[in-house]
C-alpha positions as CSV (number, residue, x, y, z in Angstrom):
1,X,33.8,117.0,111.7
2,X,30.3,117.0,113.1
3,X,27.8,119.9,113.4
4,X,25.7,120.4,116.5
5,X,22.5,120.0,114.6
6,X,23.4,116.3,114.0
7,X,23.0,115.6,117.7
8,X,19.4,116.7,117.4
9,X,18.7,114.0,114.8
10,X,20.1,111.4,117.3
11,X,18.0,112.9,120.0
12,X,14.8,112.5,117.9
13,X,15.7,108.9,117.2
14,X,16.4,108.2,120.9
15,X,13.1,109.9,121.8
16,X,11.1,107.4,119.8
17,X,12.8,104.5,121.6
18,X,10.9,102.2,123.9
19,X,12.9,102.6,127.1
20,X,13.7,105.3,129.7
21,X,17.4,104.8,128.8
22,X,16.6,105.9,125.3
23,X,14.7,108.9,126.5
24,X,17.5,110.0,128.8
25,X,19.9,109.7,125.9
26,X,17.5,111.8,123.9
27,X,17.5,114.6,126.5
28,X,21.3,114.6,126.7
29,X,21.7,114.7,122.9
30,X,19.1,117.4,122.6
31,X,20.9,119.6,125.1
32,X,24.3,119.1,123.4
33,X,22.7,119.9,120.0
34,X,21.6,123.3,121.2
35,X,24.8,123.8,123.2
36,X,27.1,123.2,120.1
37,X,24.9,125.4,117.8
38,X,25.1,128.2,120.4
39,X,28.9,127.7,120.8
40,X,29.3,127.9,117.0
41,X,27.3,131.1,116.9
42,X,29.4,132.7,119.5
43,X,32.5,131.7,117.5
44,X,31.0,133.2,114.4
45,X,30.3,136.4,116.2
46,X,33.9,136.6,117.4
47,X,33.6,135.4,121.0
48,X,35.8,132.7,122.5
49,X,33.9,130.4,124.7
50,X,35.8,128.6,127.5
51,X,36.2,124.9,127.5
52,X,34.7,122.4,129.9
53,X,32.1,123.3,132.5
54,X,32.5,127.1,132.2
55,X,31.2,127.0,128.6
56,X,27.6,126.3,129.7
57,X,27.0,129.5,131.7
58,X,29.1,131.5,129.2
59,X,26.7,130.6,126.4
60,X,23.3,131.2,128.1
61,X,24.5,134.4,129.8
62,X,25.6,136.0,126.6
63,X,22.5,134.9,124.7
64,X,20.5,136.3,127.5
65,X,22.3,139.6,127.3
66,X,22.5,140.0,123.5
67,X,19.8,142.7,123.3
68,X,17.4,140.5,121.3
69,X,14.3,139.1,123.0
70,X,14.1,135.8,121.0
71,X,17.8,135.2,121.7
72,X,17.3,135.9,125.4
73,X,14.5,133.3,125.5
74,X,16.8,130.9,123.7
75,X,19.4,131.5,126.4
76,X,16.9,130.9,129.1
77,X,15.7,127.7,127.4
78,X,19.3,126.5,127.0
79,X,19.9,127.0,130.7
80,X,16.7,125.1,131.5
81,X,17.6,122.3,129.1
82,X,21.0,121.9,130.8
83,X,19.1,121.3,134.0
84,X,17.0,118.7,132.3
85,X,20.1,117.1,130.8
86,X,21.8,117.0,134.2
87,X,18.7,115.3,135.6
88,X,18.6,112.8,132.7
89,X,22.3,112.0,133.0
90,X,22.8,112.0,136.8
91,X,19.4,111.6,138.6
92,X,18.7,108.0,137.6
93,X,16.7,107.5,140.8
94,X,13.8,109.6,139.4
95,X,11.6,108.7,136.5
96,X,11.9,110.5,133.2
97,X,8.7,110.4,131.1
98,X,8.3,110.2,127.4
99,X,6.4,113.5,127.5
100,X,9.3,115.2,129.2
101,X,11.7,113.8,126.6
102,X,9.5,115.2,123.8
103,X,9.5,118.6,125.4
104,X,13.3,118.6,125.7
105,X,13.8,117.7,122.1
106,X,11.3,120.3,121.0
107,X,13.0,122.9,123.2
108,X,16.4,122.1,121.6
109,X,14.9,122.4,118.1
110,X,13.4,125.8,119.0
111,X,16.7,127.1,120.4
112,X,18.5,126.0,117.3
113,X,15.9,127.5,115.0
114,X,16.1,130.8,116.9
115,X,19.9,130.9,116.7
116,X,20.0,130.1,113.0
117,X,17.3,132.7,112.2
118,X,19.4,135.7,113.2
119,X,19.8,138.0,110.3
120,X,23.3,139.6,109.6
121,X,21.9,142.8,111.1
122,X,20.7,141.1,114.2
123,X,24.0,139.3,114.5
124,X,25.9,142.6,114.4
125,X,23.6,144.3,116.9
126,X,23.8,141.2,119.2
127,X,27.6,141.2,119.0
128,X,27.7,144.8,120.1
129,X,25.3,144.2,123.0
130,X,27.3,141.2,124.1
131,X,30.5,143.1,124.0
132,X,28.9,145.8,126.2
133,X,27.6,143.2,128.6
134,X,31.1,141.7,128.9
135,X,32.7,145.1,129.4
136,X,30.1,146.7,131.7
137,X,28.9,143.8,133.7
138,X,31.5,141.0,133.6
139,X,34.5,143.3,133.3
140,X,36.1,140.9,130.8
141,X,36.3,140.5,127.1
142,X,36.2,137.3,125.2
143,X,35.6,139.0,121.8
144,X,38.5,138.4,119.4
145,X,38.0,141.4,117.1
146,X,37.6,139.2,114.1
147,X,34.6,136.8,113.8
148,X,35.2,133.5,112.2
């Protein structure tokens, strides 16, 4: 089994490569590092993220509505990073610079650090805020009642 953080190491390696193809791969791996760490956090907090394309918005929206400013910033960065990943993977007609690549890898590392720094108390408060967001705003519940 692989952990999301391992993708960040690949991203860093690709980011030091000499070609734009390396840099594009770095941006993609950086996004998926942050994505998988966020998904693992949601699972730990007791939420069931959907599969496939719906998982992306699920993650950044809940992070953004977790009642914790650093977490909200991480959610916003995750959403921005997804846009950068889409550009890197799909918009091959535009140039992607080494500087943009470094920024994406740094952003992913910051997202991961923020998610991993949540104390047990912050995790508990965040869980309650996300449950309220789901109930009051989304009118759905993905919380399982028992965190993993």
